[in-house]
The first five atom37 places (N, CA, C, CB, O) and aatype in JSON, in Angstrom:
{
  "aatype": [12, 9, 3, 10, 15, 18, 11, 15, 2, 5, 14, 9, 18, 6, 5, 9, 9, 6, 5, 12, 11, 10, 8, 19, 12, 11, 7, 8, 10, 5, 14, 7, 3, 0, 9, 14, 15, 19, 1, 11, 10, 0, 10, 6, 10, 7, 9, 16, 14, 7, 16, 19, 15, 11, 0, 18, 5, 6, 10, 6, 1, 5, 5, 9, 9, 6, 16, 9, 1, 7, 11, 7, 16, 13, 9, 0, 3, 11, 9, 5, 9, 11, 14, 3, 6, 7, 11, 10, 6, 6, 1, 11, 11, 1, 10, 5, 16, 6, 9, 12, 6, 10, 1, 12, 12, 7, 18, 3, 11, 2, 1, 9, 19, 6, 10, 19, 11, 6, 9, 18, 6, 6, 12, 9, 6, 4],
  "atom_mask": [
    [1, 1, 1, 1, 1],
    [1, 1, 1, 1, 1],
    [1, 1, 1, 1, 1],
    [1, 1, 1, 1, 1],
    [1, 1, 1, 1, 1],
    [1, 1, 1, 1, 1],
    [1, 1, 1, 1, 1],
    [1, 1, 1, 1, 1],
    [1, 1, 1, 1, 1],
    [1, 1, 1, 1, 1],
    [1, 1, 1, 1, 1],
    [1, 1, 1, 1, 1],
    [1, 1, 1, 1, 1],
    [1, 1, 1, 1, 1],
    [1, 1, 1, 1, 1],
    [1, 1, 1, 1, 1],
    [1, 1, 1, 1, 1],
    [1, 1, 1, 1, 1],
    [1, 1, 1, 1, 1],
    [1, 1, 1, 1, 1],
    [1, 1, 1, 1, 1],
    [1, 1, 1, 1, 1],
    [1, 1, 1, 1, 1],
    [1, 1, 1, 1, 1],
    [1, 1, 1, 1, 1],
    [1, 1, 1, 1, 1],
    [1, 1, 1, 0, 1],
    [1, 1, 1, 1, 1],
    [1, 1, 1, 1, 1],
    [1, 1, 1, 1, 1],
    [1, 1, 1, 1, 1],
    [1, 1, 1, 0, 1],
    [1, 1, 1, 1, 1],
    [1, 1, 1, 1, 1],
    [1, 1, 1, 1, 1],
    [1, 1, 1, 1, 1],
    [1, 1, 1, 1, 1],
    [1, 1, 1, 1, 1],
    [1, 1, 1, 1, 1],
    [1, 1, 1, 1, 1],
    [1, 1, 1, 1, 1],
    [1, 1, 1, 1, 1],
    [1, 1, 1, 1, 1],
    [1, 1, 1, 1, 1],
    [1, 1, 1, 1, 1],
    [1, 1, 1, 0, 1],
    [1, 1, 1, 1, 1],
    [1, 1, 1, 1, 1],
    [1, 1, 1, 1, 1],
    [1, 1, 1, 0, 1],
    [1, 1, 1, 1, 1],
    [1, 1, 1, 1, 1],
    [1, 1, 1, 1, 1],
    [1, 1, 1, 1, 1],
    [1, 1, 1, 1, 1],
    [1, 1, 1, 1, 1],
    [1, 1, 1, 1, 1],
    [1, 1, 1, 1, 1],
    [1, 1, 1, 1, 1],
    [1, 1, 1, 1, 1],
    [1, 1, 1, 1, 1],
    [1, 1, 1, 1, 1],
    [1, 1, 1, 1, 1],
    [1, 1, 1, 1, 1],
    [1, 1, 1, 1, 1],
    [1, 1, 1, 1, 1],
    [1, 1, 1, 1, 1],
    [1, 1, 1, 1, 1],
    [1, 1, 1, 1, 1],
    [1, 1, 1, 0, 1],
    [1, 1, 1, 1, 1],
    [1, 1, 1, 0, 1],
    [1, 1, 1, 1, 1],
    [1, 1, 1, 1, 1],
    [1, 1, 1, 1, 1],
    [1, 1, 1, 1, 1],
    [1, 1, 1, 1, 1],
    [1, 1, 1, 1, 1],
    [1, 1, 1, 1, 1],
    [1, 1, 1, 1, 1],
    [1, 1, 1, 1, 1],
    [1, 1, 1, 1, 1],
    [1, 1, 1, 1, 1],
    [1, 1, 1, 1, 1],
    [1, 1, 1, 1, 1],
    [1, 1, 1, 0, 1],
    [1, 1, 1, 1, 1],
    [1, 1, 1, 1, 1],
    [1, 1, 1, 1, 1],
    [1, 1, 1, 1, 1],
    [1, 1, 1, 1, 1],
    [1, 1, 1, 1, 1],
    [1, 1, 1, 1, 1],
    [1, 1, 1, 1, 1],
    [1, 1, 1, 1, 1],
    [1, 1, 1, 1, 1],
    [1, 1, 1, 1, 1],
    [1, 1, 1, 1, 1],
    [1, 1, 1, 1, 1],
    [1, 1, 1, 1, 1],
    [1, 1, 1, 1, 1],
    [1, 1, 1, 1, 1],
    [1, 1, 1, 1, 1],
    [1, 1, 1, 1, 1],
    [1, 1, 1, 1, 1],
    [1, 1, 1, 0, 1],
    [1, 1, 1, 1, 1],
    [1, 1, 1, 1, 1],
    [1, 1, 1, 1, 1],
    [1, 1, 1, 1, 1],
    [1, 1, 1, 1, 1],
    [1, 1, 1, 1, 1],
    [1, 1, 1, 1, 1],
    [1, 1, 1, 1, 1],
    [1, 1, 1, 1, 1],
    [1, 1, 1, 1, 1],
    [1, 1, 1, 1, 1],
    [1, 1, 1, 1, 1],
    [1, 1, 1, 1, 1],
    [1, 1, 1, 1, 1],
    [1, 1, 1, 1, 1],
    [1, 1, 1, 1, 1],
    [1, 1, 1, 1, 1],
    [1, 1, 1, 1, 1],
    [1, 1, 1, 1, 1],
    [1, 1, 1, 1, 1]
  ],
  "atom_positions": [
    [[1.82, 91.35, -21.19], [0.77, 90.44, -20.74], [1.01, 90.02, -19.29], [0.71, 89.21, -21.64], [0.08, 90.05, -18.48]],
    [[2.23, 89.64, -18.98], [2.58, 89.22, -17.62], [3.64, 90.19, -17.1], [3.1, 87.74, -17.6], [4.64, 90.45, -17.75]],
    [[3.39, 90.71, -15.9], [4.33, 91.64, -15.28], [4.78, 91.03, -13.96], [3.67, 93.05, -15.05], [4.02, 90.97, -13.0]],
    [[6.03, 90.57, -13.93], [6.54, 89.89, -12.74], [7.18, 90.85, -11.76], [7.54, 88.83, -13.15], [7.79, 91.85, -12.14]],
    [[7.04, 90.52, -10.49], [7.71, 91.27, -9.43], [8.75, 90.34, -8.82], [6.69, 91.79, -8.35], [8.42, 89.38, -8.13]],
    [[10.0, 90.65, -9.09], [11.08, 89.8, -8.6], [11.36, 90.05, -7.12], [12.34, 90.03, -9.4], [12.08, 89.27, -6.48]],
    [[10.8, 91.13, -6.56], [10.98, 91.44, -5.15], [9.89, 90.81, -4.28], [11.01, 92.94, -4.94], [9.99, 90.81, -3.06]],
    [[8.86, 90.29, -4.92], [7.73, 89.7, -4.2], [8.13, 88.38, -3.55], [6.55, 89.49, -5.15], [9.0, 87.66, -4.05]],
    [[7.48, 88.07, -2.44], [7.67, 86.77, -1.8], [6.92, 85.67, -2.54], [7.22, 86.83, -0.34], [7.17, 84.49, -2.33]],
    [[5.99, 86.07, -3.4], [5.2, 85.1, -4.15], [6.06, 84.49, -5.26], [3.92, 85.76, -4.75], [6.69, 85.22, -6.03]],
    [[6.09, 83.17, -5.35], [6.89, 82.52, -6.41], [6.48, 82.99, -7.8], [6.76, 81.0, -6.31], [5.31, 83.32, -8.04]],
    [[7.44, 83.01, -8.72], [7.21, 83.48, -10.09], [6.08, 82.69, -10.76], [8.5, 83.37, -10.91], [5.22, 83.28, -11.41]],
    [[6.1, 81.37, -10.61], [5.07, 80.57, -11.3], [3.68, 80.92, -10.79], [5.34, 79.06, -11.11], [2.72, 80.9, -11.56]],
    [[3.56, 81.25, -9.49], [2.26, 81.65, -8.94], [1.83, 83.01, -9.49], [2.31, 81.69, -7.41], [0.64, 83.25, -9.7]],
    [[2.79, 83.9, -9.71], [2.47, 85.2, -10.3], [1.93, 85.02, -11.71], [3.71, 86.11, -10.31], [0.98, 85.7, -12.11]],
    [[2.52, 84.1, -12.46], [2.06, 83.83, -13.83], [0.63, 83.29, -13.78], [2.99, 82.81, -14.55], [-0.23, 83.75, -14.53]],
    [[0.38, 82.33, -12.91], [-0.96, 81.75, -12.77], [-1.98, 82.83, -12.43], [-0.96, 80.64, -11.68], [-3.03, 82.94, -13.06]],
    [[-1.65, 83.64, -11.43], [-2.56, 84.68, -10.97], [-2.88, 85.68, -12.08], [-1.97, 85.41, -9.77], [-4.03, 86.06, -12.27]],
    [[-1.85, 86.09, -12.81], [-2.07, 87.09, -13.86], [-2.82, 86.52, -15.05], [-0.75, 87.66, -14.31], [-3.62, 87.22, -15.67]],
    [[-2.58, 85.26, -15.38], [-3.35, 84.63, -16.47], [-4.82, 84.57, -16.09], [-2.81, 83.2, -16.77], [-5.69, 84.9, -16.9]],
    [[-5.1, 84.15, -14.86], [-6.48, 84.08, -14.4], [-7.13, 85.46, -14.42], [-6.55, 83.48, -12.99], [-8.29, 85.6, -14.79]],
    [[-6.38, 86.47, -14.01], [-6.9, 87.84, -14.0], [-7.25, 88.29, -15.41], [-5.87, 88.8, -13.37], [-8.28, 88.92, -15.63]],
    [[-6.38, 87.98, -16.39], [-6.65, 88.34, -17.78], [-7.91, 87.64, -18.3], [-5.44, 87.99, -18.68], [-8.69, 88.22, -19.05]],
    [[-8.09, 86.39, -17.89], [-9.3, 85.65, -18.29], [-10.53, 86.27, -17.63], [-9.18, 84.14, -17.91], [-11.54, 86.49, -18.29]],
    [[-10.43, 86.54, -16.33], [-11.56, 87.09, -15.59], [-11.98, 88.45, -16.15], [-11.21, 87.22, -14.11], [-13.17, 88.76, -16.22]],
    [[-10.99, 89.27, -16.53], [-11.3, 90.6, -17.06], [-11.73, 90.56, -18.52], [-10.09, 91.5, -16.91], [-12.17, 91.57, -19.07]],
    [[-11.6, 89.39, -19.15], [-12.02, 89.27, -20.54], [-10.95, 89.65, -21.54], [0.0, 0.0, 0.0], [-11.21, 89.69, -22.74]],
    [[-9.73, 89.92, -21.06], [-8.63, 90.23, -21.97], [-8.22, 88.98, -22.76], [-7.43, 90.78, -21.2], [-7.76, 89.08, -23.9]],
    [[-8.39, 87.83, -22.15], [-8.16, 86.55, -22.82], [-9.48, 85.81, -22.87], [-7.06, 85.7, -22.08], [-10.13, 85.59, -21.85]],
    [[-9.88, 85.44, -24.07], [-11.15, 84.77, -24.3], [-10.94, 83.29, -24.58], [-11.91, 85.43, -25.46], [-9.85, 82.89, -24.99]],
    [[-11.97, 82.47, -24.35], [-11.86, 81.05, -24.72], [-11.41, 80.91, -26.17], [-13.21, 80.33, -24.49], [-11.95, 81.55, -27.07]],
    [[-10.42, 80.05, -26.38], [-9.91, 79.81, -27.72], [-8.71, 80.68, -28.08], [0.0, 0.0, 0.0], [-8.03, 80.39, -29.07]],
    [[-8.44, 81.73, -27.31], [-7.28, 82.58, -27.59], [-5.98, 81.8, -27.38], [-7.3, 83.84, -26.7], [-5.84, 81.06, -26.41]],
    [[-5.06, 81.98, -28.29], [-3.74, 81.36, -28.16], [-2.92, 82.14, -27.14], [-3.01, 81.3, -29.53], [-3.0, 83.36, -27.07]],
    [[-2.15, 81.42, -26.36], [-1.21, 82.07, -25.44], [0.19, 81.63, -25.85], [-1.51, 81.7, -23.94], [0.35, 80.62, -26.52]],
    [[1.22, 82.39, -25.43], [2.58, 82.05, -25.87], [2.99, 80.65, -25.42], [3.58, 83.07, -25.33], [2.54, 80.14, -24.39]],
    [[3.85, 80.06, -26.2], [4.42, 78.76, -25.83], [5.25, 78.94, -24.57], [5.28, 78.15, -26.98], [5.59, 80.06, -24.19]],
    [[5.56, 77.83, -23.93], [6.39, 77.87, -22.72], [7.71, 78.57, -23.02], [6.66, 76.44, -22.18], [8.12, 79.47, -22.28]],
    [[8.36, 78.17, -24.09], [9.66, 78.76, -24.44], [9.55, 80.24, -24.74], [10.26, 78.04, -25.63], [10.37, 81.04, -24.28]],
    [[8.54, 80.61, -25.52], [8.38, 82.02, -25.9], [8.12, 82.89, -24.68], [7.22, 82.18, -26.9], [8.74, 83.95, -24.54]],
    [[7.23, 82.47, -23.79], [6.93, 83.27, -22.6], [8.15, 83.34, -21.68], [5.72, 82.68, -21.83], [8.43, 84.38, -21.09]],
    [[8.88, 82.23, -21.57], [10.09, 82.22, -20.74], [11.1, 83.24, -21.27], [10.71, 80.81, -20.71], [11.72, 83.97, -20.5]],
    [[11.28, 83.27, -22.59], [12.2, 84.24, -23.2], [11.73, 85.67, -22.96], [12.33, 83.98, -24.7], [12.53, 86.54, -22.61]],
    [[10.44, 85.91, -23.16], [9.88, 87.25, -22.96], [10.08, 87.74, -21.53], [8.38, 87.26, -23.31], [10.39, 88.91, -21.29]],
    [[9.91, 86.83, -20.57], [9.99, 87.2, -19.16], [11.4, 87.08, -18.59], [9.06, 86.34, -18.35], [11.68, 87.56, -17.49]],
    [[12.29, 86.45, -19.34], [13.67, 86.28, -18.88], [13.78, 85.29, -17.73], [0.0, 0.0, 0.0], [14.58, 85.48, -16.8]],
    [[12.97, 84.24, -17.8], [12.99, 83.21, -16.75], [13.17, 81.84, -17.39], [11.67, 83.25, -15.9], [13.18, 81.73, -18.62]],
    [[13.33, 80.82, -16.57], [13.55, 79.48, -17.11], [12.24, 78.89, -17.65], [14.15, 78.55, -16.03], [11.17, 79.16, -17.11]],
    [[12.32, 78.09, -18.7], [11.13, 77.44, -19.23], [10.45, 76.55, -18.18], [11.49, 76.61, -20.45], [9.23, 76.38, -18.22]],
    [[11.21, 75.99, -17.26], [10.64, 75.14, -16.22], [9.65, 75.88, -15.34], [0.0, 0.0, 0.0], [8.65, 75.31, -14.9]],
    [[9.92, 77.16, -15.08], [9.01, 77.97, -14.27], [7.69, 78.19, -15.0], [9.66, 79.33, -13.92], [6.62, 78.05, -14.42]],
    [[7.78, 78.53, -16.28], [6.56, 78.73, -17.08], [5.81, 77.42, -17.2], [6.9, 79.3, -18.48], [4.59, 77.38, -17.09]],
    [[6.55, 76.33, -17.43], [5.93, 75.02, -17.56], [5.16, 74.65, -16.3], [6.99, 73.97, -17.85], [4.05, 74.11, -16.38]],
    [[5.72, 74.95, -15.14], [5.04, 74.66, -13.87], [3.74, 75.45, -13.78], [5.95, 74.99, -12.67], [2.72, 74.91, -13.34]],
    [[3.76, 76.71, -14.18], [2.56, 77.54, -14.16], [1.52, 76.99, -15.15], [2.9, 79.01, -14.51], [0.34, 76.88, -14.81]],
    [[1.96, 76.65, -16.34], [1.04, 76.12, -17.35], [0.44, 74.79, -16.91], [1.76, 75.96, -18.69], [-0.74, 74.54, -17.15]],
    [[1.24, 73.95, -16.28], [0.72, 72.66, -15.8], [-0.41, 72.88, -14.8], [1.84, 71.82, -15.16], [-1.43, 72.2, -14.84]],
    [[-0.2, 73.84, -13.9], [-1.24, 74.12, -12.91], [-2.48, 74.75, -13.56], [-0.69, 75.06, -11.81], [-3.6, 74.41, -13.2]],
    [[-2.28, 75.64, -14.5], [-3.41, 76.24, -15.22], [-4.17, 75.17, -16.01], [-2.93, 77.36, -16.17], [-5.4, 75.23, -16.12]],
    [[-3.45, 74.21, -16.54], [-4.09, 73.12, -17.27], [-4.84, 72.21, -16.3], [-3.04, 72.31, -18.06], [-5.95, 71.75, -16.59]],
    [[-4.25, 71.95, -15.15], [-4.91, 71.14, -14.14], [-6.22, 71.79, -13.69], [-3.98, 70.92, -12.93], [-7.21, 71.11, -13.42]],
    [[-6.2, 73.1, -13.61], [-7.41, 73.85, -13.2], [-8.36, 74.09, -14.37], [-7.01, 75.18, -12.58], [-9.4, 74.72, -14.21]],
    [[-8.0, 73.59, -15.54], [-8.8, 73.68, -16.76], [-9.02, 75.12, -17.22], [-10.13, 73.02, -16.54], [-10.07, 75.47, -17.74]],
    [[-7.99, 75.96, -17.01], [-8.02, 77.34, -17.49], [-7.44, 77.38, -18.9], [-7.22, 78.28, -16.54], [-7.9, 78.14, -19.75]],
    [[-6.43, 76.55, -19.15], [-5.82, 76.47, -20.48], [-5.83, 75.03, -20.94], [-4.37, 77.04, -20.47], [-6.02, 74.1, -20.14]],
    [[-5.62, 74.85, -22.24], [-5.49, 73.51, -22.79], [-4.43, 73.53, -23.88], [-6.85, 72.99, -23.35], [-4.32, 74.49, -24.64]],
    [[-3.66, 72.46, -23.93], [-2.62, 72.34, -24.94], [-3.08, 71.33, -25.98], [-1.25, 71.92, -24.31], [-3.49, 70.22, -25.66]],
    [[-2.99, 71.75, -27.23], [-3.35, 70.88, -28.34], [-2.06, 70.58, -29.09], [-4.44, 71.55, -29.29], [-1.43, 71.46, -29.67]],
    [[-1.69, 69.31, -29.06], [-0.44, 68.88, -29.68], [-0.33, 69.36, -31.12], [-0.31, 67.36, -29.64], [-1.24, 69.17, -31.93]],
    [[0.8, 69.98, -31.42], [1.06, 70.44, -32.78], [0.41, 71.78, -33.11], [0.0, 0.0, 0.0], [0.69, 72.36, -34.15]],
    [[-0.45, 72.27, -32.23], [-1.13, 73.54, -32.51], [-0.73, 74.64, -31.53], [-2.63, 73.35, -32.47], [-0.55, 75.79, -31.92]],
    [[-0.61, 74.28, -30.24], [-0.23, 75.29, -29.25], [-1.08, 75.21, -27.99], [0.0, 0.0, 0.0], [-1.78, 74.23, -27.75]],
    [[-0.99, 76.26, -27.21], [-1.71, 76.34, -25.95], [-2.73, 77.46, -26.04], [-0.74, 76.56, -24.76], [-2.45, 78.55, -26.53]],
    [[-3.93, 77.18, -25.54], [-5.06, 78.09, -25.7], [-5.83, 78.22, -24.39], [-5.98, 77.6, -26.81], [-5.76, 77.36, -23.51]],
    [[-6.57, 79.31, -24.29], [-7.51, 79.45, -23.18], [-8.61, 78.42, -23.42], [-8.09, 80.93, -23.07], [-9.13, 78.3, -24.53]],
    [[-8.95, 77.68, -22.39], [-9.93, 76.6, -22.52], [-11.28, 77.13, -23.0], [-10.11, 75.86, -21.19], [-11.69, 78.24, -22.65]],
    [[-11.96, 76.32, -23.82], [-13.27, 76.71, -24.34], [-14.31, 76.82, -23.23], [-13.74, 75.72, -25.39], [-15.13, 77.73, -23.21]],
    [[-14.25, 75.88, -22.31], [-15.22, 75.88, -21.22], [-14.48, 75.91, -19.89], [-16.16, 74.63, -21.3], [-14.07, 74.88, -19.35]],
    [[-14.32, 77.11, -19.38], [-13.66, 77.24, -18.08], [-14.73, 77.01, -17.02], [-12.96, 78.65, -17.91], [-15.72, 77.74, -16.94]],
    [[-14.49, 76.0, -16.23], [-15.46, 75.65, -15.19], [-15.06, 76.32, -13.89], [-15.56, 74.12, -15.01], [-14.02, 76.0, -13.3]],
    [[-15.89, 77.25, -13.47], [-15.64, 77.9, -12.19], [-16.43, 77.11, -11.16], [-16.06, 79.42, -12.22], [-17.66, 77.07, -11.17]],
    [[-15.67, 76.49, -10.26], [-16.33, 75.66, -9.25], [-15.67, 75.88, -7.9], [-16.28, 74.16, -9.65], [-14.46, 76.09, -7.81]],
    [[-16.46, 75.82, -6.86], [-15.91, 75.99, -5.51], [-14.94, 74.87, -5.17], [-17.02, 76.05, -4.47], [-15.15, 73.71, -5.54]],
    [[-13.88, 75.21, -4.46], [-12.9, 74.25, -4.0], [-12.75, 74.47, -2.5], [-11.51, 74.4, -4.76], [-12.08, 75.41, -2.07]],
    [[-13.37, 73.61, -1.72], [-13.4, 73.78, -0.26], [-12.0, 73.8, 0.35], [-14.22, 72.69, 0.37], [-11.75, 74.55, 1.3]],
    [[-11.1, 72.99, -0.16], [-9.74, 72.96, 0.35], [-9.04, 74.3, 0.16], [0.0, 0.0, 0.0], [-8.4, 74.82, 1.07]],
    [[-9.18, 74.85, -1.04], [-8.57, 76.14, -1.33], [-9.28, 77.26, -0.58], [-8.59, 76.42, -2.83], [-8.65, 78.26, -0.21]],
    [[-10.57, 77.11, -0.36], [-11.32, 78.13, 0.37], [-10.76, 78.28, 1.79], [-12.83, 77.77, 0.43], [-10.58, 79.4, 2.27]],
    [[-10.5, 77.18, 2.45], [-9.94, 77.23, 3.81], [-8.57, 77.92, 3.8], [-9.82, 75.82, 4.4], [-8.27, 78.71, 4.69]],
    [[-7.76, 77.61, 2.82], [-6.44, 78.23, 2.7], [-6.58, 79.74, 2.5], [-5.66, 77.61, 1.52], [-5.86, 80.52, 3.12]],
    [[-7.5, 80.13, 1.64], [-7.73, 81.57, 1.37], [-8.27, 82.28, 2.61], [-8.71, 81.75, 0.2], [-7.9, 83.42, 2.88]],
    [[-9.14, 81.61, 3.35], [-9.69, 82.2, 4.57], [-8.58, 82.5, 5.57], [-10.73, 81.27, 5.2], [-8.58, 83.54, 6.22]],
    [[-7.64, 81.57, 5.69], [-6.52, 81.78, 6.62], [-5.67, 82.97, 6.18], [-5.65, 80.51, 6.7], [-5.23, 83.77, 7.0]],
    [[-5.45, 83.08, 4.86], [-4.67, 84.22, 4.35], [-5.4, 85.53, 4.58], [-4.38, 84.04, 2.86], [-4.79, 86.53, 4.94]],
    [[-6.72, 85.51, 4.38], [-7.52, 86.72, 4.63], [-7.52, 87.09, 6.11], [-8.97, 86.51, 4.14], [-7.45, 88.27, 6.46]],
    [[-7.59, 86.08, 6.97], [-7.56, 86.36, 8.41], [-6.27, 87.08, 8.78], [-7.68, 85.05, 9.21], [-6.29, 88.03, 9.57]],
    [[-5.17, 86.64, 8.22], [-3.89, 87.27, 8.51], [-3.89, 88.73, 8.04], [-2.75, 86.5, 7.84], [-3.46, 89.62, 8.76]],
    [[-4.38, 88.95, 6.83], [-4.42, 90.31, 6.28], [-5.37, 91.2, 7.08], [-4.85, 90.28, 4.82], [-5.05, 92.37, 7.33]],
    [[-6.51, 90.67, 7.48], [-7.47, 91.46, 8.28], [-6.86, 91.81, 9.63], [-8.79, 90.68, 8.48], [-7.0, 92.94, 10.1]],
    [[-6.17, 90.86, 10.24], [-5.51, 91.12, 11.5], [-4.5, 92.26, 11.35], [-4.81, 89.85, 12.02], [-4.43, 93.15, 12.2]],
    [[-3.72, 92.23, 10.28], [-2.73, 93.27, 10.03], [-3.41, 94.63, 9.86], [-1.88, 92.94, 8.78], [-2.94, 95.64, 10.4]],
    [[-4.5, 94.67, 9.12], [-5.23, 95.93, 8.94], [-5.79, 96.44, 10.26], [-6.37, 95.74, 7.93], [-5.75, 97.64, 10.53]],
    [[-6.29, 95.53, 11.08], [-6.81, 95.93, 12.4], [-5.68, 96.5, 13.25], [-7.47, 94.73, 13.13], [-5.86, 97.49, 13.96]],
    [[-4.51, 95.87, 13.18], [-3.36, 96.35, 13.95], [-2.87, 97.71, 13.44], [-2.22, 95.33, 13.88], [-2.2, 98.45, 14.17]],
    [[-3.21, 98.04, 12.21], [-2.86, 99.34, 11.65], [-3.9, 100.4, 12.02], [-2.71, 99.25, 10.12], [-3.74, 101.58, 11.71]],
    [[-4.98, 99.96, 12.69], [-5.99, 100.91, 13.15], [-7.24, 101.0, 12.3], [0.0, 0.0, 0.0], [-8.1, 101.84, 12.56]],
    [[-7.37, 100.14, 11.3], [-8.57, 100.18, 10.46], [-9.7, 99.41, 11.13], [-8.28, 99.58, 9.06], [-9.49, 98.35, 11.72]],
    [[-10.92, 99.96, 11.03], [-12.07, 99.28, 11.63], [-12.76, 98.39, 10.59], [-13.08, 100.32, 12.2], [-12.39, 98.38, 9.42]],
    [[-13.77, 97.66, 11.05], [-14.47, 96.7, 10.19], [-15.02, 97.36, 8.93], [-15.61, 96.04, 10.98], [-14.87, 96.82, 7.83]],
    [[-15.66, 98.51, 9.08], [-16.27, 99.17, 7.92], [-15.22, 99.53, 6.87], [-17.01, 100.44, 8.36], [-15.46, 99.35, 5.67]],
    [[-14.08, 100.04, 7.31], [-13.02, 100.42, 6.35], [-12.43, 99.19, 5.68], [-11.91, 101.22, 7.07], [-12.11, 99.23, 4.49]],
    [[-12.28, 98.1, 6.42], [-11.73, 96.87, 5.84], [-12.69, 96.31, 4.79], [-11.47, 95.81, 6.94], [-12.26, 95.91, 3.71]],
    [[-13.97, 96.29, 5.1], [-14.98, 95.82, 4.14], [-14.98, 96.73, 2.91], [-16.4, 95.77, 4.78], [-15.09, 96.25, 1.78]],
    [[-14.86, 98.02, 3.14], [-14.8, 98.99, 2.04], [-13.58, 98.72, 1.15], [-14.76, 100.44, 2.6], [-13.67, 98.77, -0.07]],
    [[-12.44, 98.43, 1.77], [-11.22, 98.11, 1.02], [-11.4, 96.87, 0.16], [-10.04, 97.92, 1.97], [-10.98, 96.84, -1.0]],
    [[-12.02, 95.83, 0.72], [-12.25, 94.6, -0.03], [-13.15, 94.89, -1.23], [-12.88, 93.5, 0.88], [-12.9, 94.39, -2.33]],
    [[-14.19, 95.68, -1.02], [-15.09, 96.04, -2.13], [-14.34, 96.81, -3.2], [-16.29, 96.87, -1.62], [-14.51, 96.55, -4.39]],
    [[-13.5, 97.77, -2.8], [-12.71, 98.56, -3.75], [-11.81, 97.65, -4.58], [-11.88, 99.62, -3.02], [-11.75, 97.77, -5.8]],
    [[-11.11, 96.76, -3.91], [-10.2, 95.85, -4.59], [-10.96, 94.97, -5.58], [-9.43, 94.97, -3.58], [-10.51, 94.76, -6.71]],
    [[-12.11, 94.46, -5.15], [-12.92, 93.6, -6.01], [-13.37, 94.38, -7.25], [-14.14, 93.05, -5.24], [-13.28, 93.88, -8.37]],
    [[-13.87, 95.59, -7.04], [-14.34, 96.4, -8.18], [-13.19, 96.73, -9.14], [-14.98, 97.71, -7.66], [-13.37, 96.68, -10.36]],
    [[-12.03, 97.08, -8.6], [-10.87, 97.37, -9.46], [-10.47, 96.14, -10.27], [-9.67, 97.86, -8.6], [-10.09, 96.25, -11.43]],
    [[-10.57, 94.99, -9.65], [-10.16, 93.75, -10.29], [-11.07, 93.4, -11.47], [-10.16, 92.62, -9.27], [-10.58, 92.91, -12.49]],
    [[-12.37, 93.63, -11.34], [-13.26, 93.2, -12.42], [-13.46, 94.26, -13.49], [-14.6, 92.82, -11.85], [-14.04, 93.97, -14.54]],
    [[-12.98, 95.49, -13.24], [-13.06, 96.51, -14.28], [-12.09, 96.17, -15.4], [-12.77, 97.91, -13.7], [-11.02, 95.63, -15.16]],
    [[-12.49, 96.5, -16.61], [-11.62, 96.25, -17.76], [-10.74, 97.43, -18.06], [-12.44, 95.91, -18.98], [-9.94, 97.38, -19.0]]
  ]
}
């Protein structure tokens, strides 16, 4: 379910968040589906429960998952997709950096736009 890259500069908890969201977006995880407990996922991934807990807390804050005491943790019934202007600015800055790098590698605007479309299409395919 979760495939971590220990060589990545991205923190482990962020990788968990990103992959959970990707599974939800692709429909692999549906509203109401149970997800592993913090301890179980930590054991499966060979990481500390605190790391998984941090990821779950953020997913819960974003209303992607919900924890029901005594029952477990589930994909939220109503995931609200809403624009977040603060995060949008952060993402724009990250995209600017990546676009600059692609330009420095010799790619033109059309190829960069084509790459973004390819990535988007790959991401939403099941």
